[in-house]
C-alpha positions, -999 to +999 in steps of 0.1 A: +095+322+028+102+305+062+094+323+092+119+324+122+110+319+157+111+345+182+109+343+220+092+359+250+107+374+283+101+390+317+104+427+325+080+443+350+045+455+347+017+464+371-016+448+367-042+460+395-013+474+415+009+442+417+042+435+400+044+407+375+072+391+359+075+392+319+096+368+298+132+366+281+144+367+246+181+377+241+212+371+259+232+400+270+264+403+291+261+414+327+280+443+336+302+445+368+282+463+397+288+501+399+278+528+423+253+552+406+254+577+435+269+611+430+286+630+456+309+661+460+345+655+444+372+664+470+408+673+457+436+666+480+457+694+460+430+719+455+451+749+467+474+740+438+449+738+410+452+766+385+421+787+377+406+784+343+420+818+335+456+810+342+452+778+322+440+796+292+467+824+294+494+797+297+482+778+266+481+811+246+516+821+256+530+785+253+539+787+290+540+750+298+508+748+277+501+713+266+483+701+235+455+677+248+458+658+215+495+650+222+485+634+255+451+616+247+445+605+211+413+615+195+386+587+197+377+575+162+340+568+159+336+535+141+310+532+112+304+496+123+266+496+141+268+481+176+262+444+180+227+433+181+220+410+212+218+372+203+184+357+199+181+328+228+165+296+217+161+268+242+177+237+230+198+253+206+217+279+225+233+280+259+241+310+281+275+319+286+292+330+318+276+363+332+249+361+305+212+369+315+182+368+295+166+404+287+132+410+273+127+419+234+095+438+234+097+442+194+088+405+193+051+413+206+022+434+195+008+429+230+020+408+261+006+411+297+010+388+328-010+383+359-002+364+390-026+346+410-031+334+447-032+296+437-021+279+405-048+272+379-045+239+359-073+249+335-092+279+322-115+287+292-121+320+274-158+336+278-173+351+247-186+386+251-206+412+231-179+435+222-177+418+187-154+394+166-122+400+148-111+428+173-077+442+163-080+479+180-063+485+214-069+484+244-084+452+244-109+434+268-108+398+277-129+376+301-119+342+312-131+315+338-106+293+357-105+272+389-077+269+413-054+243+430-051+252+465-033+239+493-065+229+512-097+215+495-117+241+511-098+271+498-106+262+461-127+287+439-141+291+404-130+326+393-144+347+366-119+373+354-125+405+334-092+422+321-096+454+302-070+483+292-049+455+277-028+481+257-003+475+229+031+469+238+050+501+236+084+501+219+110+528+214+110+547+178+076+526+172+057+534+141+020+534+148+011+522+114+034+491+113+018+460+106-013+476+098-027+477+132-057+499+139-045+519+169-062+543+191-049+580+191-047+575+231-031+541+230-008+546+260+012+521+278-012+522+307-016+497+335-042+470+329-074+468+350-089+433+363-118+427+380-131+393+391-158+373+409-154+340+427-175+310+437-163+285+463-154+251+450-147+222+474-117+204+458-090+213+434-103+221+398-087+195+372-104+211+343-130+237+335-149+243+301-174+269+293-207+263+274-198+269+237-217+296+222-223+300+184-196+322+164-203+356+154-235+359+176-240+378+207-243+365+241-279+352+250-302+375+269-291+381+307-319+360+316-304+329+301-276+310+320-241+308+308-230+274+322-195+262+329-183+228+341-157+218+367-141+184+371-133+182+406-104+161+421-134+147+444-146+128+413-177+149+410-183+170+378-202+203+388-221+227+364-224+263+374-243+294+361-217+320+358-239+346+340-249+367+373-211+372+379-205+384+344-234+408+345-221+421+378-189+432+362-205+445+330-236+463+345-231+489+370-251+484+400-262+448+391-270+428+422-275+389+424-284+363+447-248+350+460-261+322+476-280+309+447-248+316+426-225+295+448-246+264+445-242+243+414-270+242+389-263+205+386-238+177+398-228+145+379-220+116+401-215+092+374-178+087+380-182+078+417-149+087+436-128+084+402-109+116+395-107+129+361-095+157+336-111+151+302-143+170+294-160+190+265-192+206+258-212+203+224-240+224+216-271+211+196-294+243+203-302+269+230-320+242+253-299+211+244-263+207+255-242+178+256-213+174+281-186+144+278-165+137+308-138+111+310-120+096+343-088+079+353-105+045+354-108+048+314-147+054+314-164+082+295-201+094+304-225+116+284-250+142+302-274+158+282-296+187+288-332+192+284-358+222+292-363+206+328-326+200+334-294+177+331-298+140+326-267+120+327-267+088+307-258+056+328-238+035+304-202+047+298-182+045+267-154+017+274-130+010+248-099+028+265-079+007+289-064+033+309-069+070+321-088+092+296-067+124+292-089+146+269-121+146+249-131+167+217-163+167+200-162+168+163-167+202+148-186+188+119-205+157+130-228+162+160-228+128+173-190+120+167-162+127+194-124+118+197-106+109+230-070+101+239-057+082+268-025+070+289-030+037+267-012+054+241-043+056+218-065+079+202-103+067+197-131+078+176-166+073+187-202+077+177-229+081+204-254+061+184-231+030+181-243+000+201-224-012+231-207+020+236-175+011+221-151+031+196-160+030+159-122+038+149-088+045+165-051+051+164-031+024+184-004+033+192-007+072+184+023+080+206+053+064+223+038+069+256+007+086+271-015+107+247-022+139+270-043+164+247-061+164+212-075+192+194-099+189+164-092+215+135-126+233+133-120+245+097-106+215+083-126+189+101-105+158+091-074+170+110-067+160+145-038+173+166-023+153+194+005+159+219+021+130+240+041+127+273+074+120+252+072+158+240+060+148+204+033+167+186+015+149+157-011+159+132-035+132+120-058+127+089-089+110+102-097+099+068-070+073+071-078+061+104-086+025+108-121+014+115-127-008+145-126-045+138-107-040+105-073-053+095-045-034+079-014-012+088-018+017+114-021+052+101+010+075+101+008+111+110+009+138+082+032+157+103+054+151+134+072+174+156+097+166+184+110+200+195+097+200+230+119+185+257+090+178+281+056+163+280+030+183+260+004+198+280-018+216+257-025+220+219-049+239+202-056+248+164-060+284+156-097+293+153-095+312+119-062+297+103-066+260+097-027+254+093-016+272+125-017+257+159-002+264+194+012+239+218+026+241+255+050+217+273+064+209+307+097+224+294+083+259+302+078+266+264+047+279+245+052+273+206+033+285+177+033+264+145+024+266+108+022+236+087+018+259+056+055+271+060+081+251+041+120+257+043+135+276+014+162+258-003+184+288+001+178+288+039+189+252+045+218+249+068+221+286+074+212+284+112+239+287+138+233+255+155+261+246+181+273+212+183+248+190+203+220+214+194+190+208+171+178+220+138+147+246+141+118+234+121+106+257+095+072+253+107+081+267+141+070+302+141+075+316+175+086+306+210+072+322+243+092+318+272+090+329+309+061+308+325+070+279+349+053+245+343+026+257+316-007+237+317-031+250+295-034+276+266-061+288+243-065+312+215-091+340+220-117+333+194-129+372+191-092+387+190-070+373+163-036+358+171-040+363+206-031+336+230-039+332+267-018+307+290-020+294+326+011+281+345+023+276+380+032+312+384+000+328+367-015+339+335+001+353+303-018+372+276+001+378+243-002+386+206+029+384+182+036+395+146+041+361+135+004+350+136 
């Protein structure tokens, strides 16, 4: 059975004492303005009004008595249920005159929003010790982000801890619905947010946290938790945010702020060239590898040893334009993929001579390839998003090796739902057919490749003239954010998506995933 898309919207919620917008789903007619104030009613003919007793006596004696049913016919109650609000789908429906978008809380298990002082282009989820596969509420989430302030000196790296993220409350809700485990005291209380910051010179183009093994606790507090930032200055800084995390988790924990505010290491390999592409790979507790790609098409590798970080001097150089995104292979420790404004996706092996790609897709998209995501469960599947708004799924077993001839590979799936550049894509961490995407068209979409359209449902959608068909694989649409830049699934809370946009963060979980 195919799953139909739902949408999101915005009402008002408070997080840490501030009002935050939510997102829209259904279209509703705006009522004309009315005055809700109540005052004393004044009757110009007050002295001529009969008393209640006089009216009753007149009716009983038929003295000018009047049957109310003869004057005002009885109101017949209709058996027809009230008309449900119409679901609004961008690109398919258009708002009518005097129609506004109104939130539909029934589309979510959980939804919260958070405003920020400065927009964040990028963030990453920080693993915690609260366990995996968490389904109970209230939820707790930790993230790290970097700002884009109006002055280079005002930027920061921010570590947020969000707690008391309660399940969205709905009228007439059945607490046992959808098999969710709920606490008896699961009230619709305000979430709580704490944060710690590090000064960062220059805007943060991208930020990535050190990967930690799945289903394992955080290392001891004495071990660092590294985060890398791609600065607009052309430098890549590596920070230890472990003291900031501990200060929020352990009451009374004190740390040397001057030490935390200094990078553990700074990579100067790119000179003054700005960049966005960055990804960590972990070979062990003391051996980390960080890839960084810049706008001048160069990719550099930095490794770690017990004595510190060491950048390799020779870059990887098969791209001919800006490197937009990088991802290490989830199954091959020496292999990584990259995408570029040169419209290609390249596959590399760090052991190859000459620092050239070993395979590639050219062209992968009609324009710049902005983002990629490597499926961690089915490691031959790679997801890509382009500047033209297209999303494609590639089988890397069919990718042509460098130096060989033959036809270019074709994607195993391709979607053109978004009407703006794709800004982020990511596979679900535990479902190999599900992924999420965001676009400059202010949409976040959730997809499932395993869904096929039923023959009985074909052509049943009410698509207006000039509209577009809804792909069966489109599970959900989340709306309400402006200029969405990046999203991530939370690896320890199944189905939970976090996104950053010009107007702040959204955290939501739907019934569809």
